[in-house]
C-alpha positions in Angstrom: -0.1 0.3 0.0 1.4 3.1 -0.8 1.7 6.3 1.3 1.1 9.9 0.8 3.9 12.0 1.7 2.1 13.9 4.8 1.3 10.1 5.7 5.1 9.3 5.8 6.1 12.2 7.7 3.4 11.4 10.3 4.9 7.8 10.4 8.5 8.7 10.9 7.3 11.1 13.8 5.4 8.1 15.4 8.4 5.8 15.3 11.7 7.9 15.5 10.3 11.1 17.2 11.3 14.6 15.5 14.5 14.0 13.9 16.0 15.6 10.9 16.8 12.2 9.2 16.1 8.6 9.4 18.1 5.5 8.4 16.0 4.0 5.5 16.7 0.5 6.8 15.0 1.0 9.9 11.6 1.6 7.9 12.4 -2.1 6.3 13.0 -3.4 10.0 10.3 -2.2 11.6 7.8 -3.3 8.8 9.3 -6.7 8.9 7.0 -7.5 11.6 9.2 -9.6 13.6 10.2 -9.2 17.5 13.1 -7.7 18.4 15.9 -9.8 20.0 16.2 -10.0 24.0 20.0 -9.4 25.2 20.4 -13.2 26.0 19.1 -13.8 22.3 21.0 -11.3 20.9 24.5 -12.4 22.4 23.3 -16.2 21.5 23.4 -15.0 18.0 26.4 -13.0 18.0 28.1 -16.3 19.2 26.7 -18.2 16.4 27.8 -15.7 14.0 31.5 -15.6 16.0 31.7 -19.2 15.2 31.6 -19.0 11.4 34.2 -16.2 11.8 37.5 -17.4 13.5 39.4 -14.3 12.4 36.8 -11.9 13.9 36.5 -9.9 10.7 32.5 -9.6 11.8 31.6 -10.9 8.3 30.7 -14.2 7.2 29.8 -15.9 3.7 26.0 -16.0 2.2 26.0 -19.7 3.1 27.0 -19.6 6.5 24.1 -17.2 7.1 21.8 -19.2 6.1 23.1 -21.8 8.5 22.7 -19.8 11.3 19.2 -20.0 13.2 17.8 -16.6 13.9 15.7 -15.8 17.2 12.4 -15.4 15.0 12.5 -19.0 13.7 10.6 -20.9 12.7 8.2 -19.0 10.7 6.3 -19.8 7.7 7.8 -16.5 6.4 11.2 -17.3 7.4 13.0 -18.0 4.2 11.7 -14.6 2.4 12.7 -12.6 5.6 16.3 -13.9 5.9 16.6 -13.0 2.0 16.0 -9.8 2.8 17.9 -9.5 5.6 20.9 -10.7 3.6 20.2 -8.2 0.8 20.3 -5.2 3.2 23.7 -6.2 4.8 25.5 -7.6 2.5 28.9 -6.4 1.9 29.5 -7.7 -1.7 28.0 -10.8 -3.6 29.3 -13.7 -1.1 29.9 -11.6 2.4 27.5 -10.7 4.8 28.2 -8.2 7.8 26.5 -9.6 10.8 27.4 -7.1 13.1 25.8 -4.4 11.5 22.8 -6.7 11.3 22.5 -7.1 14.9 23.2 -3.5 15.7 20.4 -2.4 13.8 17.9 -4.9 15.7 19.0 -3.3 19.0 16.0 -1.8 19.8 13.7 -1.7 22.6 10.8 -0.2 24.6 12.1 3.1 24.4 16.1 4.3 23.1 17.8 3.5 26.5 16.8 -0.4 25.9 18.3 -0.2 22.4 21.4 1.5 23.4 22.0 -0.7 26.7 21.3 -3.7 24.1 24.0 -2.4 21.3 26.5 -1.7 24.4 25.6 -5.4 25.5 26.5 -6.6 21.4 29.8 -4.5 21.5 31.3 -6.0 25.1 29.4 -9.4 24.3 28.2 -9.4 27.8 25.4 -8.2 29.6 25.1 -4.5 30.4 22.6 -3.7 33.5 20.6 -1.0 32.6 18.7 -1.3 36.2 19.5 2.6 38.0 18.7 0.4 41.7 21.1 -2.3 40.4 24.0 0.2 39.0 23.3 2.0 42.7 24.1 -1.0 44.2 27.0 -2.3 42.2 28.8 1.2 42.6 28.3 1.1 46.5 29.7 -2.5 46.2 32.9 -1.2 44.2 33.3 1.8 46.9 33.0 -0.5 49.8 35.8 -2.7 48.3 38.1 0.2 47.8 37.6 1.6 51.5 38.5 -2.5 52.4 41.7 -2.3 50.4 42.6 1.0 51.5 42.2 0.1 55.3 44.4 -3.2 54.5 47.2 -1.1 52.7 47.3 1.3 55.8 47.5 -2.0 58.1 50.3 -3.6 55.9 51.9 -0.2 55.9 51.9 0.0 59.9 53.1 -4.0 60.2 56.3 -3.0 57.7 57.2 0.0 59.9 57.2 -2.2 62.9 58.8 -4.9 61.5 61.5 -2.4 60.2 61.8 -0.9 63.5 62.4 -4.0 65.6 65.0 -5.4 63.0 66.7 -2.2 63.6 66.7 -3.0 67.5 68.1 -6.1 67.2 70.7 -5.0 65.0 71.9 -2.3 67.1 71.7 -4.9 70.2 73.9 -7.5 68.3 76.3 -4.8 67.6 76.5 -3.9 70.9 77.5 -7.3 72.1 79.7 -7.8 69.6 81.8 -4.7 70.7 81.7 -5.3 74.5 83.0 -8.7 73.8 86.1 -7.5 72.2 86.8 -4.8 74.4 90.3 -6.5 75.6 91.3 -6.7 71.5 93.8 -4.2 70.7 94.2 -3.1 67.0 97.1 -1.2 65.8 96.3 0.3 62.2 99.9 0.6 60.3 99.0 3.5 57.8 101.6 2.4 55.6 103.6 -0.9 54.9 106.9 1.2 54.7 106.6 1.2 58.5 106.3 -2.3 59.0 109.5 -3.1 56.4 111.6 -0.1 58.4 110.9 -2.1 61.8 112.1 -5.4 60.5 115.5 -4.0 59.0 115.6 -2.4 62.4 115.4 -5.9 64.1 117.9 -7.7 61.6 120.4 -4.8 62.0 120.7 -5.1 65.9 121.2 -8.8 65.7 123.4 -8.9 62.9 125.5 -5.6 63.7 124.4 -5.0 67.5 127.2 -4.9 70.1 131.2 -5.2 70.0 131.1 -9.0 70.1 130.9 -11.0 66.9 127.7 -13.5 66.5 130.3 -16.4 67.5 130.9 -15.0 70.8 127.0 -14.8 71.6 127.1 -18.8 71.5 130.2 -19.2 73.1 128.5 -18.3 76.7 127.7 -20.8 79.4 125.2 -23.8 79.5 123.4 -23.9 82.7 120.9 -27.0 83.7 120.0 -28.5 87.0 122.9 -30.7 87.6 126.0 -29.2 86.1 127.7 -25.8 84.7 130.1 -25.7 81.9 131.4 -23.9 79.3 130.8 -24.4 75.3 134.7 -24.8 74.9 134.6 -28.3 77.4 131.6 -29.8 75.2 134.1 -29.0 72.1 137.3 -30.8 73.8 135.0 -33.3 75.1 133.6 -34.4 71.5 137.0 -34.3 70.1 138.9 -36.5 73.0 136.0 -39.0 73.5 136.7 -42.5 71.9 134.3 -45.4 70.5 133.8 -48.0 73.1 
């Protein structure tokens, strides 16, 4: 049935509101006389299409489109409706854009409901459209953040206490070590030349010290508990002794 121009304008305002332009495909979508998918049906069909699209190109072949059951099937005129949908959203002779198709069917009782369906399609998960549930969700997030902040403060306090106890233990250990080593004297030589000079002086005193030669140092008397004799006597005794 043909419509007069003024009737088209009236119909457009009734369906889309007072807008400057309307997507011509929406006229066809509304006149297909099929129900719009629920959120669950929308996600189910999206999953079926994605199963035919492993590379996530958002397109499939036309024969694959016929293999995917839609939410309004089965109906007597299903084939004619699907054939029209295929023509509307074909990219070329063999390729069908299923994302554009599903977006155009994201409609509901009002604009907000359709918008939330579109968000659901984009995210791949249901999006809450209830103000009450949204407020409860936000309240739960804020409460969890408050709990996390308190736990972080407790962790910082615990870390500070552990650090304080560790420092006290180290100070006590160092103090005990210092007291235990009070009787130890450590001489610090600033240069190795001091040690070499000291060694040279000791050697000079032994080899050149005094008026007596080194041989006279060992020519003194040897004394024990039974007898006193000179070193020369041991020498003479050794020379005059005969074997038994």
